[in-house]
N, CA, C, O and the ligand as a Tripos MOL2 file, in Angstrom:
@<TRIPOS>MOLECULE
protein
  269   267    68     0     0
PROTEIN
NO_CHARGES

@<TRIPOS>ATOM
      1 N          78.2150   70.3040  -65.2490 N.3       1 MET1
      2 CA         79.1280   70.0100  -64.1320 C.3       1 MET1
      3 C          79.8470   68.6880  -64.4010 C.2       1 MET1
      4 O          79.2260   67.6970  -64.7850 O.2       1 MET1
      5 N          81.1290   68.6890  -64.1980 N.am      2 THR2
      6 CA         81.9010   67.4810  -64.4690 C.3       2 THR2
      7 C          81.9160   66.5620  -63.2490 C.2       2 THR2
      8 O          81.5330   66.9490  -62.1440 O.2       2 THR2
      9 N          82.3660   65.3440  -63.4860 N.am      3 GLU3
     10 CA         82.4780   64.3810  -62.3850 C.3       3 GLU3
     11 C          83.4290   64.9120  -61.3180 C.2       3 GLU3
     12 O          83.2040   64.7360  -60.1210 O.2       3 GLU3
     13 N          84.5090   65.5730  -61.7810 N.am      4 PHE4
     14 CA         85.4770   66.1340  -60.8400 C.3       4 PHE4
     15 C          84.8150   67.1880  -59.9590 C.2       4 PHE4
     16 O          85.0440   67.2210  -58.7500 O.2       4 PHE4
     17 N          83.9960   68.0470  -60.5590 N.am      5 ASP5
     18 CA         83.3110   69.0900  -59.7950 C.3       5 ASP5
     19 C          82.4180   68.4720  -58.7270 C.2       5 ASP5
     20 O          82.3770   68.9420  -57.5900 O.2       5 ASP5
     21 N          81.7110   67.4270  -59.0960 N.am      6 ARG6
     22 CA         80.8190   66.7620  -58.1330 C.3       6 ARG6
     23 C          81.6140   66.2090  -56.9550 C.2       6 ARG6
     24 O          81.2190   66.3560  -55.7990 O.2       6 ARG6
     25 N          82.7520   65.5650  -57.2700 N.am      7 GLU7
     26 CA         83.5730   65.0000  -56.2000 C.3       7 GLU7
     27 C          84.1490   66.1030  -55.3240 C.2       7 GLU7
     28 O          84.2290   65.9540  -54.1050 O.2       7 GLU7
     29 N          84.5510   67.2090  -55.9430 N.am      8 MET8
     30 CA         85.1010   68.3270  -55.1960 C.3       8 MET8
     31 C          84.0460   68.9180  -54.2570 C.2       8 MET8
     32 O          84.3290   69.1980  -53.0930 O.2       8 MET8
     33 N          82.8500   69.1010  -54.7650 N.am      9 MET9
     34 CA         81.7890   69.6770  -53.9460 C.3       9 MET9
     35 C          81.3840   68.7280  -52.8280 C.2       9 MET9
     36 O          81.0830   69.1640  -51.7170 O.2       9 MET9
     37 N          81.3760   67.4300  -53.1200 N.am     10 ALA10
     38 CA         81.0550   66.4460  -52.0850 C.3      10 ALA10
     39 C          82.1120   66.4970  -50.9830 C.2      10 ALA10
     40 O          81.7920   66.3920  -49.7990 O.2      10 ALA10
     41 N          83.3800   66.6590  -51.3870 N.am     11 ALA11
     42 CA         84.4590   66.7400  -50.4050 C.3      11 ALA11
     43 C          84.3200   68.0090  -49.5660 C.2      11 ALA11
     44 O          84.5250   67.9770  -48.3530 O.2      11 ALA11
     45 N          83.9770   69.1140  -50.2040 N.am     12 LEU12
     46 CA         83.8050   70.3720  -49.4880 C.3      12 LEU12
     47 C          82.6310   70.2770  -48.5110 C.2      12 LEU12
     48 O          82.7050   70.7720  -47.3870 O.2      12 LEU12
     49 N          81.5640   69.6430  -48.9510 N.am     13 GLU13
     50 CA         80.4110   69.4740  -48.0740 C.3      13 GLU13
     51 C          80.7670   68.6110  -46.8730 C.2      13 GLU13
     52 O          80.3330   68.8860  -45.7540 O.2      13 GLU13
     53 N          81.5580   67.5640  -47.1050 N.am     14 ALA14
     54 CA         81.9860   66.6910  -46.0120 C.3      14 ALA14
     55 C          82.8420   67.4810  -45.0290 C.2      14 ALA14
     56 O          82.6870   67.3320  -43.8160 O.2      14 ALA14
     57 N          83.7450   68.3220  -45.5390 N.am     15 ASP15
     58 CA         84.5690   69.1590  -44.6750 C.3      15 ASP15
     59 C          83.7050   70.1080  -43.8630 C.2      15 ASP15
     60 O          83.9060   70.2670  -42.6590 O.2      15 ASP15
     61 N          82.7440   70.7390  -44.5270 N.am     16 GLY16
     62 CA         81.8660   71.6880  -43.8410 C.3      16 GLY16
     63 C          81.0550   70.9950  -42.7620 C.2      16 GLY16
     64 O          80.8740   71.5310  -41.6690 O.2      16 GLY16
     65 N          80.5630   69.7910  -43.0740 N.am     17 GLU17
     66 CA         79.7690   69.0460  -42.1070 C.3      17 GLU17
     67 C          80.6370   68.6630  -40.9050 C.2      17 GLU17
     68 O          80.1760   68.7200  -39.7650 O.2      17 GLU17
     69 N          81.8820   68.2760  -41.1550 N.am     18 TYR18
     70 CA         82.8080   67.9150  -40.0880 C.3      18 TYR18
     71 C          83.0580   69.1040  -39.1660 C.2      18 TYR18
     72 O          82.9970   68.9670  -37.9440 O.2      18 TYR18
     73 N          83.3410   70.2760  -39.7500 N.am     19 LEU19
     74 CA         83.5810   71.4790  -38.9620 C.3      19 LEU19
     75 C          82.3220   71.8610  -38.1790 C.2      19 LEU19
     76 O          82.3990   72.3080  -37.0350 O.2      19 LEU19
     77 N          81.1650   71.6750  -38.8160 N.am     20 ARG20
     78 CA         79.8930   72.0110  -38.1780 C.3      20 ARG20
     79 C          79.7110   71.1630  -36.9190 C.2      20 ARG20
     80 O          79.2570   71.6550  -35.8860 O.2      20 ARG20
     81 N          80.0670   69.8990  -37.0210 N.am     21 GLN21
     82 CA         79.9250   69.0120  -35.8680 C.3      21 GLN21
     83 C          80.9480   69.3420  -34.7900 C.2      21 GLN21
     84 O          80.6500   69.2510  -33.5990 O.2      21 GLN21
     85 N          82.1670   69.7270  -35.2080 N.am     22 MET22
     86 CA         83.2320   70.0260  -34.2560 C.3      22 MET22
     87 C          82.9800   71.3280  -33.4990 C.2      22 MET22
     88 O          83.2470   71.4170  -32.3010 O.2      22 MET22
     89 N          82.4680   72.3310  -34.2000 N.am     23 THR23
     90 CA         82.3710   73.6750  -33.6290 C.3      23 THR23
     91 C          80.9420   74.0990  -33.3450 C.2      23 THR23
     92 O          80.7150   75.0650  -32.6160 O.2      23 THR23
     93 N          79.9690   73.3830  -33.9160 N.am     24 GLY24
     94 CA         78.5860   73.7970  -33.7540 C.3      24 GLY24
     95 C          78.2350   75.0100  -34.5790 C.2      24 GLY24
     96 O          77.1580   75.5840  -34.4230 O.2      24 GLY24
     97 N          79.1490   75.4090  -35.4690 N.am     25 GLN25
     98 CA         78.8960   76.5550  -36.3340 C.3      25 GLN25
     99 C          78.8550   76.1090  -37.7840 C.2      25 GLN25
    100 O          79.4620   75.1080  -38.1650 O.2      25 GLN25
    101 N          78.1370   76.8610  -38.5700 N.am     26 ASP26
    102 CA         78.0260   76.5480  -39.9840 C.3      26 ASP26
    103 C          79.2360   77.0840  -40.7340 C.2      26 ASP26
    104 O          79.4680   78.2930  -40.7700 O.2      26 ASP26
    105 N          80.0020   76.1870  -41.3300 N.am     27 HIS27
    106 CA         81.1930   76.6120  -42.0630 C.3      27 HIS27
    107 C          81.0160   76.4710  -43.5660 C.2      27 HIS27
    108 O          81.9940   76.4980  -44.3130 O.2      27 HIS27
    109 N          79.8440   76.3280  -43.9870 N.am     28 GLY28
    110 CA         79.6360   76.2210  -45.4230 C.3      28 GLY28
    111 C          79.5140   74.7750  -45.8840 C.2      28 GLY28
    112 O          79.0690   73.9420  -45.0940 O.2      28 GLY28
    113 N          79.8720   74.4350  -47.0830 N.am     29 PRO29
    114 CA         80.6090   75.2570  -48.0460 C.3      29 PRO29
    115 C          79.7690   76.3910  -48.6420 C.2      29 PRO29
    116 O          78.5580   76.2620  -48.8260 O.2      29 PRO29
    117 N          80.4330   77.4800  -48.9310 N.am     30 TYR30
    118 CA         79.7850   78.5990  -49.5850 C.3      30 TYR30
    119 C          80.3100   78.7160  -51.0020 C.2      30 TYR30
    120 O          81.4650   79.0840  -51.2210 O.2      30 TYR30
    121 N          79.4780   78.4100  -51.9370 N.am     31 PHE31
    122 CA         79.8990   78.4910  -53.3290 C.3      31 PHE31
    123 C          79.6410   79.8990  -53.8480 C.2      31 PHE31
    124 O          78.4960   80.3150  -54.0260 O.2      31 PHE31
    125 N          80.7340   80.6260  -54.0880 N.am     32 ILE32
    126 CA         80.6340   82.0290  -54.4960 C.3      32 ILE32
    127 C          79.7950   82.1720  -55.7560 C.2      32 ILE32
    128 O          78.9980   83.1000  -55.8880 O.2      32 ILE32
    129 N          79.9890   81.2380  -56.6780 N.am     33 ASP33
    130 CA         79.2460   81.3230  -57.9290 C.3      33 ASP33
    131 C          78.0060   80.4340  -57.8940 C.2      33 ASP33
    132 O          77.6630   79.7820  -58.8800 O.2      33 ASP33
    133 N          77.3420   80.4210  -56.7430 N.am     34 ALA34
    134 CA         76.1170   79.6410  -56.6100 C.3      34 ALA34
    135 C          75.1210   80.0740  -57.6790 C.2      34 ALA34
    136 O          74.9690   81.2670  -57.9410 O.2      34 ALA34
    137 N          74.4420   79.1100  -58.2960 N.am     35 PRO35
    138 CA         73.5820   79.4240  -59.4310 C.3      35 PRO35
    139 C          72.3500   80.2180  -59.0610 C.2      35 PRO35
    140 O          71.7290   80.8180  -59.9380 O.2      35 PRO35
    141 N          71.9720   80.2450  -57.7870 N.am     36 GLY36
    142 CA         70.7500   80.9810  -57.4680 C.3      36 GLY36
    143 C          70.4240   80.9600  -55.9990 C.2      36 GLY36
    144 O          71.2370   80.5610  -55.1650 O.2      36 GLY36
    145 N          69.2170   81.3970  -55.6940 N.am     37 CYS37
    146 CA         68.7170   81.4750  -54.3340 C.3      37 CYS37
    147 C          68.8460   80.1340  -53.6160 C.2      37 CYS37
    148 O          68.5090   79.0910  -54.1760 O.2      37 CYS37
    149 N          69.3330   80.1610  -52.3770 N.am     38 ILE38
    150 CA         69.5100   78.9160  -51.6400 C.3      38 ILE38
    151 C          68.1770   78.3300  -51.2140 C.2      38 ILE38
    152 O          68.1010   77.1570  -50.8470 O.2      38 ILE38
    153 N          67.1140   79.1450  -51.2620 N.am     39 GLU39
    154 CA         65.7940   78.6640  -50.8710 C.3      39 GLU39
    155 C          65.0320   78.0860  -52.0560 C.2      39 GLU39
    156 O          64.4920   76.9820  -51.9730 O.2      39 GLU39
    157 N          64.9880   78.8220  -53.1460 N.am     40 CYS40
    158 CA         64.1370   78.4110  -54.2630 C.3      40 CYS40
    159 C          64.9010   78.2700  -55.5710 C.2      40 CYS40
    160 O          64.3060   77.9410  -56.5970 O.2      40 CYS40
    161 N          66.2360   78.5190  -55.5540 N.am     41 SER41
    162 CA         67.0880   78.3820  -56.7330 C.3      41 SER41
    163 C          66.7690   79.3910  -57.8250 C.2      41 SER41
    164 O          67.1910   79.2150  -58.9670 O.2      41 SER41
    165 N          66.0340   80.4430  -57.4950 N.am     42 ALA42
    166 CA         65.7720   81.4800  -58.4770 C.3      42 ALA42
    167 C          67.0600   82.2320  -58.7830 C.2      42 ALA42
    168 O          67.9300   82.3390  -57.9180 O.2      42 ALA42
    169 N          67.1960   82.7550  -60.0000 N.am     43 PRO43
    170 CA         68.3950   83.5390  -60.3290 C.3      43 PRO43
    171 C          68.5100   84.7540  -59.4240 C.2      43 PRO43
    172 O          67.5070   85.3710  -59.0630 O.2      43 PRO43
    173 N          69.7490   85.0950  -59.0580 N.am     44 LEU44
    174 CA         69.9600   86.2210  -58.1600 C.3      44 LEU44
    175 C          70.5120   87.4190  -58.9200 C.2      44 LEU44
    176 O          71.3330   87.2550  -59.8220 O.2      44 LEU44
    177 N          70.0720   88.6200  -58.5660 N.am     45 PRO45
    178 CA         70.5850   89.8290  -59.2130 C.3      45 PRO45
    179 C          72.0430   90.0770  -58.8740 C.2      45 PRO45
    180 O          72.7870   90.6280  -59.6860 O.2      45 PRO45
    181 N          72.4580   89.6720  -57.6720 N.am     46 SER46
    182 CA         73.8460   89.8630  -57.2560 C.3      46 SER46
    183 C          74.4010   88.5590  -56.7070 C.2      46 SER46
    184 O          73.7350   87.9170  -55.8940 O.2      46 SER46
    185 N          75.5950   88.1400  -57.1170 N.am     47 PRO47
    186 CA         76.1750   86.8890  -56.6180 C.3      47 PRO47
    187 C          76.4920   86.9260  -55.1290 C.2      47 PRO47
    188 O          76.7230   85.8820  -54.5190 O.2      47 PRO47
    189 N          76.5040   88.1310  -54.5340 N.am     48 SER48
    190 CA         76.7800   88.2240  -53.0980 C.3      48 SER48
    191 C          75.5330   87.9350  -52.2750 C.2      48 SER48
    192 O          75.6110   87.7410  -51.0620 O.2      48 SER48
    193 N          74.3720   87.9080  -52.9460 N.am     49 ASP49
    194 CA         73.1300   87.5800  -52.2390 C.3      49 ASP49
    195 C          72.9850   86.0740  -52.1150 C.2      49 ASP49
    196 O          73.3690   85.3320  -53.0190 O.2      49 ASP49
    197 N          72.4290   85.6220  -50.9930 N.am     50 ALA50
    198 CA         72.2190   84.1910  -50.8060 C.3      50 ALA50
    199 C          70.7890   83.7940  -51.1640 C.2      50 ALA50
    200 O          70.5410   82.6790  -51.6240 O.2      50 ALA50
    201 N          69.8580   84.7140  -50.9500 N.am     51 VAL51
    202 CA         68.4650   84.4300  -51.2630 C.3      51 VAL51
    203 C          67.9010   85.5270  -52.1580 C.2      51 VAL51
    204 O          68.4070   86.6490  -52.1720 O.2      51 VAL51
    205 N          66.8580   85.1980  -52.9000 N.am     52 CYS52
    206 CA         66.2510   86.1590  -53.8090 C.3      52 CYS52
    207 C          65.3450   87.1240  -53.0390 C.2      52 CYS52
    208 O          65.0570   86.9210  -51.8590 O.2      52 CYS52
    209 N          64.9030   88.1750  -53.7330 N.am     53 GLU53
    210 CA         64.0430   89.1720  -53.1010 C.3      53 GLU53
    211 C          62.7660   88.5400  -52.5670 C.2      53 GLU53
    212 O          62.2890   88.9160  -51.4970 O.2      53 GLU53
    213 N          62.2120   87.5880  -53.3010 N.am     54 THR54
    214 CA         60.9600   86.9450  -52.8910 C.3      54 THR54
    215 C          61.1310   86.2200  -51.5550 C.2      54 THR54
    216 O          60.3170   86.3780  -50.6450 O.2      54 THR54
    217 N          62.1900   85.4320  -51.4490 N.am     55 CYS55
    218 CA         62.4330   84.6960  -50.2120 C.3      55 CYS55
    219 C          62.7910   85.6610  -49.0810 C.2      55 CYS55
    220 O          62.4300   85.4380  -47.9250 O.2      55 CYS55
    221 N          63.5080   86.7400  -49.4260 N.am     56 LEU56
    222 CA         63.8980   87.7160  -48.4210 C.3      56 LEU56
    223 C          62.6530   88.3780  -47.8190 C.2      56 LEU56
    224 O          62.5500   88.5180  -46.6000 O.2      56 LEU56
    225 N          61.7110   88.7810  -48.6740 N.am     57 SER57
    226 CA         60.5020   89.4290  -48.1720 C.3      57 SER57
    227 C          59.6390   88.4300  -47.4140 C.2      57 SER57
    228 O          58.9820   88.7950  -46.4390 O.2      57 SER57
    229 N          59.6330   87.1800  -47.8490 N.am     58 THR58
    230 CA         58.8950   86.1460  -47.1240 C.3      58 THR58
    231 C          59.4690   85.9790  -45.7200 C.2      58 THR58
    232 O          58.7240   85.8470  -44.7490 O.2      58 THR58
    233 N          60.8010   85.9840  -45.6190 N.am     59 ALA59
    234 CA         61.4580   85.8510  -44.3200 C.3      59 ALA59
    235 C          61.1550   87.0580  -43.4410 C.2      59 ALA59
    236 O          60.9360   86.9210  -42.2370 O.2      59 ALA59
    237 N          61.1440   88.2510  -44.0580 N.am     60 ARG60
    238 CA         60.8340   89.4590  -43.2910 C.3      60 ARG60
    239 C          59.4110   89.3950  -42.7490 C.2      60 ARG60
    240 O          59.1700   89.7510  -41.5950 O.2      60 ARG60
    241 N          58.4800   88.9480  -43.5610 N.am     61 GLU61
    242 CA         57.0870   88.8360  -43.1340 C.3      61 GLU61
    243 C          56.9510   87.8340  -41.9880 C.2      61 GLU61
    244 O          56.2110   88.0670  -41.0320 O.2      61 GLU61
    245 N          57.6690   86.7210  -42.0930 N.am     62 ALA62
    246 CA         57.6170   85.7120  -41.0430 C.3      62 ALA62
    247 C          58.1630   86.2730  -39.7440 C.2      62 ALA62
    248 O          57.6170   86.0130  -38.6710 O.2      62 ALA62
    249 N          59.2500   87.0500  -39.8380 N.am     63 LEU63
    250 CA         59.8260   87.6830  -38.6410 C.3      63 LEU63
    251 C          58.8590   88.6920  -38.0560 C.2      63 LEU63
    252 O          58.7010   88.7750  -36.8380 O.2      63 LEU63
    253 N          58.2190   89.4530  -38.9130 N.am     64 ALA64
    254 CA         57.3000   90.4930  -38.4450 C.3      64 ALA64
    255 C          56.1130   89.8750  -37.7110 C.2      64 ALA64
    256 O          55.5800   90.4640  -36.7700 O.2      64 ALA64
    257 N          55.7060   88.6870  -38.1470 N.am     65 GLN65
    258 CA         54.5630   88.0390  -37.5060 C.3      65 GLN65
    259 C          54.9350   87.4400  -36.1570 C.2      65 GLN65
    260 O          54.0850   87.2680  -35.2830 O.2      65 GLN65
    261 N          56.2280   87.1230  -35.9980 N.am     66 GLU66
    262 CA         56.6530   86.5240  -34.7310 C.3      66 GLU66
    263 C          56.6720   87.5530  -33.5970 C.2      66 GLU66
    264 O          56.4490   87.2150  -32.4350 O.2      66 GLU66
    265 N          56.9370   88.7940  -33.9460 N.am     67 THR67
    266 CA         57.0630   89.8120  -32.9020 C.3      67 THR67
    267 C          55.7100   90.4150  -32.5320 C.2      67 THR67
    268 O          55.6380   91.2880  -31.6670 O.2      67 THR67
    269 ZN         64.2380   82.4910  -53.4040 Zn       68 ZN68
@<TRIPOS>BOND
     1     1     2 1
     2     2     3 1
     3     3     4 2
     4     3     5 am
     5     5     6 1
     6     6     7 1
     7     7     8 2
     8     7     9 am
     9     9    10 1
    10    10    11 1
    11    11    12 2
    12    11    13 am
    13    13    14 1
    14    14    15 1
    15    15    16 2
    16    15    17 am
    17    17    18 1
    18    18    19 1
    19    19    20 2
    20    19    21 am
    21    21    22 1
    22    22    23 1
    23    23    24 2
    24    23    25 am
    25    25    26 1
    26    26    27 1
    27    27    28 2
    28    27    29 am
    29    29    30 1
    30    30    31 1
    31    31    32 2
    32    31    33 am
    33    33    34 1
    34    34    35 1
    35    35    36 2
    36    35    37 am
    37    37    38 1
    38    38    39 1
    39    39    40 2
    40    39    41 am
    41    41    42 1
    42    42    43 1
    43    43    44 2
    44    43    45 am
    45    45    46 1
    46    46    47 1
    47    47    48 2
    48    47    49 am
    49    49    50 1
    50    50    51 1
    51    51    52 2
    52    51    53 am
    53    53    54 1
    54    54    55 1
    55    55    56 2
    56    55    57 am
    57    57    58 1
    58    58    59 1
    59    59    60 2
    60    59    61 am
    61    61    62 1
    62    62    63 1
    63    63    64 2
    64    63    65 am
    65    65    66 1
    66    66    67 1
    67    67    68 2
    68    67    69 am
    69    69    70 1
    70    70    71 1
    71    71    72 2
    72    71    73 am
    73    73    74 1
    74    74    75 1
    75    75    76 2
    76    75    77 am
    77    77    78 1
    78    78    79 1
    79    79    80 2
    80    79    81 am
    81    81    82 1
    82    82    83 1
    83    83    84 2
    84    83    85 am
    85    85    86 1
    86    86    87 1
    87    87    88 2
    88    87    89 am
    89    89    90 1
    90    90    91 1
    91    91    92 2
    92    91    93 am
    93    93    94 1
    94    94    95 1
    95    95    96 2
    96    95    97 am
    97    97    98 1
    98    98    99 1
    99    99   100 2
   100    99   101 am
   101   101   102 1
   102   102   103 1
   103   103   104 2
   104   103   105 am
   105   105   106 1
   106   106   107 1
   107   107   108 2
   108   107   109 am
   109   109   110 1
   110   110   111 1
   111   111   112 2
   112   111   113 am
   113   113   114 1
   114   114   115 1
   115   115   116 2
   116   115   117 am
   117   117   118 1
   118   118   119 1
   119   119   120 2
   120   119   121 am
   121   121   122 1
   122   122   123 1
   123   123   124 2
   124   123   125 am
   125   125   126 1
   126   126   127 1
   127   127   128 2
   128   127   129 am
   129   129   130 1
   130   130   131 1
   131   131   132 2
   132   131   133 am
   133   133   134 1
   134   134   135 1
   135   135   136 2
   136   135   137 am
   137   137   138 1
   138   138   139 1
   139   139   140 2
   140   139   141 am
   141   141   142 1
   142   142   143 1
   143   143   144 2
   144   143   145 am
   145   145   146 1
   146   146   147 1
   147   147   148 2
   148   147   149 am
   149   149   150 1
   150   150   151 1
   151   151   152 2
   152   151   153 am
   153   153   154 1
   154   154   155 1
   155   155   156 2
   156   155   157 am
   157   157   158 1
   158   158   159 1
   159   159   160 2
   160   159   161 am
   161   161   162 1
   162   162   163 1
   163   163   164 2
   164   163   165 am
   165   165   166 1
   166   166   167 1
   167   167   168 2
   168   167   169 am
   169   169   170 1
   170   170   171 1
   171   171   172 2
   172   171   173 am
   173   173   174 1
   174   174   175 1
   175   175   176 2
   176   175   177 am
   177   177   178 1
   178   178   179 1
   179   179   180 2
   180   179   181 am
   181   181   182 1
   182   182   183 1
   183   183   184 2
   184   183   185 am
   185   185   186 1
   186   186   187 1
   187   187   188 2
   188   187   189 am
   189   189   190 1
   190   190   191 1
   191   191   192 2
   192   191   193 am
   193   193   194 1
   194   194   195 1
   195   195   196 2
   196   195   197 am
   197   197   198 1
   198   198   199 1
   199   199   200 2
   200   199   201 am
   201   201   202 1
   202   202   203 1
   203   203   204 2
   204   203   205 am
   205   205   206 1
   206   206   207 1
   207   207   208 2
   208   207   209 am
   209   209   210 1
   210   210   211 1
   211   211   212 2
   212   211   213 am
   213   213   214 1
   214   214   215 1
   215   215   216 2
   216   215   217 am
   217   217   218 1
   218   218   219 1
   219   219   220 2
   220   219   221 am
   221   221   222 1
   222   222   223 1
   223   223   224 2
   224   223   225 am
   225   225   226 1
   226   226   227 1
   227   227   228 2
   228   227   229 am
   229   229   230 1
   230   230   231 1
   231   231   232 2
   232   231   233 am
   233   233   234 1
   234   234   235 1
   235   235   236 2
   236   235   237 am
   237   237   238 1
   238   238   239 1
   239   239   240 2
   240   239   241 am
   241   241   242 1
   242   242   243 1
   243   243   244 2
   244   243   245 am
   245   245   246 1
   246   246   247 1
   247   247   248 2
   248   247   249 am
   249   249   250 1
   250   250   251 1
   251   251   252 2
   252   251   253 am
   253   253   254 1
   254   254   255 1
   255   255   256 2
   256   255   257 am
   257   257   258 1
   258   258   259 1
   259   259   260 2
   260   259   261 am
   261   261   262 1
   262   262   263 1
   263   263   264 2
   264   263   265 am
   265   265   266 1
   266   266   267 1
   267   267   268 2
@<TRIPOS>SUBSTRUCTURE
     1 MET1         2 RESIDUE 1 A MET
     2 THR2         6 RESIDUE 1 A THR
     3 GLU3        10 RESIDUE 1 A GLU
     4 PHE4        14 RESIDUE 1 A PHE
     5 ASP5        18 RESIDUE 1 A ASP
     6 ARG6        22 RESIDUE 1 A ARG
     7 GLU7        26 RESIDUE 1 A GLU
     8 MET8        30 RESIDUE 1 A MET
     9 MET9        34 RESIDUE 1 A MET
    10 ALA10       38 RESIDUE 1 A ALA
    11 ALA11       42 RESIDUE 1 A ALA
    12 LEU12       46 RESIDUE 1 A LEU
    13 GLU13       50 RESIDUE 1 A GLU
    14 ALA14       54 RESIDUE 1 A ALA
    15 ASP15       58 RESIDUE 1 A ASP
    16 GLY16       62 RESIDUE 1 A GLY
    17 GLU17       66 RESIDUE 1 A GLU
    18 TYR18       70 RESIDUE 1 A TYR
    19 LEU19       74 RESIDUE 1 A LEU
    20 ARG20       78 RESIDUE 1 A ARG
    21 GLN21       82 RESIDUE 1 A GLN
    22 MET22       86 RESIDUE 1 A MET
    23 THR23       90 RESIDUE 1 A THR
    24 GLY24       94 RESIDUE 1 A GLY
    25 GLN25       98 RESIDUE 1 A GLN
    26 ASP26      102 RESIDUE 1 A ASP
    27 HIS27      106 RESIDUE 1 A HIS
    28 GLY28      110 RESIDUE 1 A GLY
    29 PRO29      114 RESIDUE 1 A PRO
    30 TYR30      118 RESIDUE 1 A TYR
    31 PHE31      122 RESIDUE 1 A PHE
    32 ILE32      126 RESIDUE 1 A ILE
    33 ASP33      130 RESIDUE 1 A ASP
    34 ALA34      134 RESIDUE 1 A ALA
    35 PRO35      138 RESIDUE 1 A PRO
    36 GLY36      142 RESIDUE 1 A GLY
    37 CYS37      146 RESIDUE 1 A CYS
    38 ILE38      150 RESIDUE 1 A ILE
    39 GLU39      154 RESIDUE 1 A GLU
    40 CYS40      158 RESIDUE 1 A CYS
    41 SER41      162 RESIDUE 1 A SER
    42 ALA42      166 RESIDUE 1 A ALA
    43 PRO43      170 RESIDUE 1 A PRO
    44 LEU44      174 RESIDUE 1 A LEU
    45 PRO45      178 RESIDUE 1 A PRO
    46 SER46      182 RESIDUE 1 A SER
    47 PRO47      186 RESIDUE 1 A PRO
    48 SER48      190 RESIDUE 1 A SER
    49 ASP49      194 RESIDUE 1 A ASP
    50 ALA50      198 RESIDUE 1 A ALA
    51 VAL51      202 RESIDUE 1 A VAL
    52 CYS52      206 RESIDUE 1 A CYS
    53 GLU53      210 RESIDUE 1 A GLU
    54 THR54      214 RESIDUE 1 A THR
    55 CYS55      218 RESIDUE 1 A CYS
    56 LEU56      222 RESIDUE 1 A LEU
    57 SER57      226 RESIDUE 1 A SER
    58 THR58      230 RESIDUE 1 A THR
    59 ALA59      234 RESIDUE 1 A ALA
    60 ARG60      238 RESIDUE 1 A ARG
    61 GLU61      242 RESIDUE 1 A GLU
    62 ALA62      246 RESIDUE 1 A ALA
    63 LEU63      250 RESIDUE 1 A LEU
    64 ALA64      254 RESIDUE 1 A ALA
    65 GLN65      258 RESIDUE 1 A GLN
    66 GLU66      262 RESIDUE 1 A GLU
    67 THR67      266 RESIDUE 1 A THR
    68 ZN68       269 GROUP 0 **** ****
């Protein structure tokens, strides 16, 4: 990652945080080419997935226990 990329991502995060505070909603940033699971950074089978199968099943189990 280059210095420019870091500055760009920092700027995007600042924008997202600003929108989050203004609207109370999460506006990202969402990096389409995110390197992996947002929970554990494991590689993802599909770039459209945000979390890996392991984290997904863990979340499902946690939900199942709440009900
Ligand atoms: Zn994961």
